[in-house]
N, C-alpha and C positions, 0 to 999 in steps of 0.2 A: 504493500500500500504506500510506503514512503515514496516510491518512484512516481506515483500519480501526483504528489505534491509539486513536482517540477512544473506541472502545467499551470499552477497558480503562483509560480515564482518563489517557491520555498524549497531549499535544499538543506539536508541534515548532515552534519559532520560526524555524528555518532548517535547511538540509541538514546543516550541521555538527553540530547537536544530534542529528539522526537517526544520523549516522555515529558519534558518541560513544557513543550507546546500543548500537549494534551491536557496537562494540569492547568495551564493558563486558560484554555478554552472552557474547562470545567468550572473555573471560578468566574469568568467574565461573560460567558455565553448566555444568550436568551434561553429561558427555561421552558420546556414543554414536557409533558408526562403522559404515558399511556399505560393503563392497567391491563395486564394479561392474566390468563387463568393461573399460570404458575409463578407469576411475579410482576414486576413493574419495569417498564422501559423509561429511563430518564434521558431526555434529549437536551443537549446544550449546543446552541448555534452562535458562533462568533462571526458577526457580519463585518466584513472589512471595507465594504463600499463597492459600487459598480457591479454588483452581483457576486463578487468573491466572498466566500465564506468557508468556515471550518466547522465540521460537525464532530461532536463527541457524544456517543450514545452508550449509556451504561445500563446493563441489565442486572437487576437485583432479584434473585430468586426468592421463593417463599421460605427457603431454608437459610437465607442470609448470605448465600454465595453472590459474588459480584464479578461481572465480566464487562470490559470496556472496549470500545472501538472508536478510533479517531481517524477521520478521513477528510479530504478536501472536497469542496463543492463550488458550484457556480449556478446561479439562478438564471436560466435561459431567458432571452428577450422575447422569443416568439412561442406562443402556445400551439400545441398540436393535440389531436384527438386520437385516442387509442381504443379500439373495440374489435373483437373481444379481448379480455385481459384476465390475468390471474396473478395473485400476489402470494409469495412464499416468504415466510418469516424464519429467520435463524436467530432466535432470541439470545442464546448464549454468545453469539457473535455480534449482537447488536445490529443486525443487518436485516433488510427486507429487499426482495428482488421482485420486479414486475416483468412478466412475460406476456407479450401481446402483439397486436398487429396495428399498423397505422390505419387511418380511416378508410383508405382504399381497400383494405383487406388483403393486400398482397405482400406488403413489406413487414418482415418480422423484426421485432426489437426485444431485447432483454437488458434491463438496466437496474442499477442500484437506486432504490428509492431513499432519498435523503430525509424527507420530512414526515415520516409516518407518525411520529409523536405529535406533530402539529395538526394533522388533518383527522386523526382518530380512525375509528373503525366504521363509521357510518358510510364512508366512501365505498365500502365493500358492497353496498347494496346497488350501486350504479352499474349499468351495463356498459357504459362508455365513460371515459375520464379525460379531462383536459390536463396535459402535462407540459412541462418545460424540459426539453432534453438538451444536454450538452456533453460532448465527448472531450475528456481530458487526455491530452496527448503528451508523452514525454519525448517524442521525436516525430518530425514531419519533414517532407521535402516538397519544394515548389518547382513546377515545370511550366515553361512558356509554351511548349508545343502541346497540341491536343493529346490527351490521354484517354484510355478506356475508363469510363465511369464504373464504379462497382461499390457494393456494400455487402460485406459478408463476415461471418463470425471468424475470429482469429484462427481457431483450430482448423477450420475449413481452408483458410488461405495458406496455412503452413502445413498442409498435408496431414491434418488430424493430430498434430502435436497437442497434447492435453494442456489447456490453459483455462483461466477463469472464464466462465460462460459469458460474462458481460464485457469481454474484450472483443472489439470489432476492428476489422481492417476496411479502409475506404479509399476511394479516389473521387474527388469532386471538383467542380468548377467554382471558382471563387466569385460569389455574388456581392459580397461586401466584407470589409474588415476594419478593425479599430485597434488602436494601441491602448493598453491598460497598464497601470503601474500598481503593484501590490504595496499598499502603505505600510504593511507590517514588516516586510522584508526588503522593500525597495526593488524587487524583481520586476522586470519588464516583460509584458506578455502581448500576444496577439489574440484578439477575439476574431474568429473567421466564420463567415456564413457561407455554407457550401450547398451546391446542388449535386447530389450523388447519382441522380437519375431515378433512384427508387424513393428517396426522401430528401428533404432539405434539412440540414443539420448544422447546429452551431458547434464549433470546435475551439478549444482553448489550448494554446501552446506557448511555452516560454520562447522569447526571442532568440536566446542562445541555443535552443534545441531545434530550430528550423534551419534547413539547409536548402541548397539549390539556387534557383533563379530568384530575382526580386519579386516579392509578393505584390500583386496588383489585381484589380478586378479583371476577370476574364482568364487569369492563369489557373493552373490545376494544382491541387494539393493531394499528396498521398500521405496517409498517417495510420497509425494504430492508436485506438482510443479506448479509454475506460469509460463506458457509458453510464452516466448518472443523470438523475432528474428529480423533479419535484411535482407533486400533484398540486394543481392550482385551486384556490378557494375563491369565494366571491370577492374578497378584498383584492386579490391578485388581478381579477378581471377589471375591477374599477380602476386600479392603478395603471393599467395598460391602455386605458381609453385615450385616444389621441385626438378626438374631435371628428368633425365631419370631413370626409374625403371629398375635396372639391373637384377631383378628377371625374366624379360621377355627376351626370345631369339629373335634375329633379324628375324629369320625364321617365328616366330609366327605372326609378323606384315604382312609379305608378303602373308601369307595364307588368309588374309582378302581381298586381291585384286582378283577380278574375271573378266575375259574378257567377254564382252557381245556378241562378234561375234565369 
């Protein structure tokens, strides 16, 4: 997991540095909690700004045993719909994974759910969910020449070498990108929005970890990503409202109304 922190601009010199960060998140992170049959999940989210965050999830069993998990995160800018979907929890690992298909029903995704302790279990009653997805990459390469677009699980791309299920390989055309600075570490990152042909996906990668040609709109990016995401709630939808899209004419809206009699 430490290697995924590269994508948000944090590198660890040793295990003690990682443990110190996890302890800091536990003290300063926003608190959320979710009761389970066999114990309690305690969530701590340290928000760094511009979508960057660090999650520390602690599982406390009914017998008093404690297990903790610290991981990087990024709140994606664009919502996407997933249906059907299924959630699997690994309480003692402090993890939850969602497996499902994009709204077209053809593209498969499997990702680490960051904010289960925020949204609770009522979300399980929904047939479809709105999520923000972002792939955290510790290495990527940019190409100016056209490349074959793809989206596939990492073990499939590497001849079935066993890997974490939510690791994916991709190649996408750059639709937009932005420079981000991690205020905690000073690390410089790129937020990149890609069209992989099967889905549009946000990717985060450290500037020092990206190789090849100069990054620009229209270039191509190949990367391996650790896929993570958040389930969006009503507040998230309100906060992403950007006003009326003036590129649409008023008459276009009226065309959608049809009388049934």
